[in-house]
C-alpha positions in Angstrom: 0.3 0.0 0.0 1.7 3.1 -0.9 -1.1 5.6 -1.1 -4.7 6.4 0.6 -6.2 6.2 -2.8 -5.1 2.4 -3.1 -6.2 1.7 0.5 -9.7 3.4 -0.4 -9.7 1.1 -3.5 -9.1 -2.2 -1.5 -11.7 -1.1 0.9 -14.6 -0.7 -2.0 -13.3 -3.9 -3.8 -11.9 -6.5 -1.5 -14.3 -7.8 0.9 -13.1 -8.6 4.8 -10.1 -5.8 4.4 -9.0 -4.8 8.2 -7.9 -1.2 7.6 -11.4 0.2 8.4 -11.5 -0.3 12.2 -14.2 1.9 12.7 -16.0 1.4 9.5 -16.9 5.0 8.8 -15.0 4.5 5.3 -11.9 6.0 5.7 -9.2 3.7 5.6 -5.7 3.7 7.5 -6.9 6.7 9.7 -4.0 6.0 12.4 -1.3 5.6 9.5 0.9 8.9 9.7 2.4 7.9 5.9 -1.3 9.1 4.5 
């Protein structure tokens, strides 16, 4: 994963991803790289 856009793509298109802990649609919120 190199960008927030890539993380958002995975959240929308790959079931059972665990990048959105609070399920608000914003992935990797605690990752300072994004």
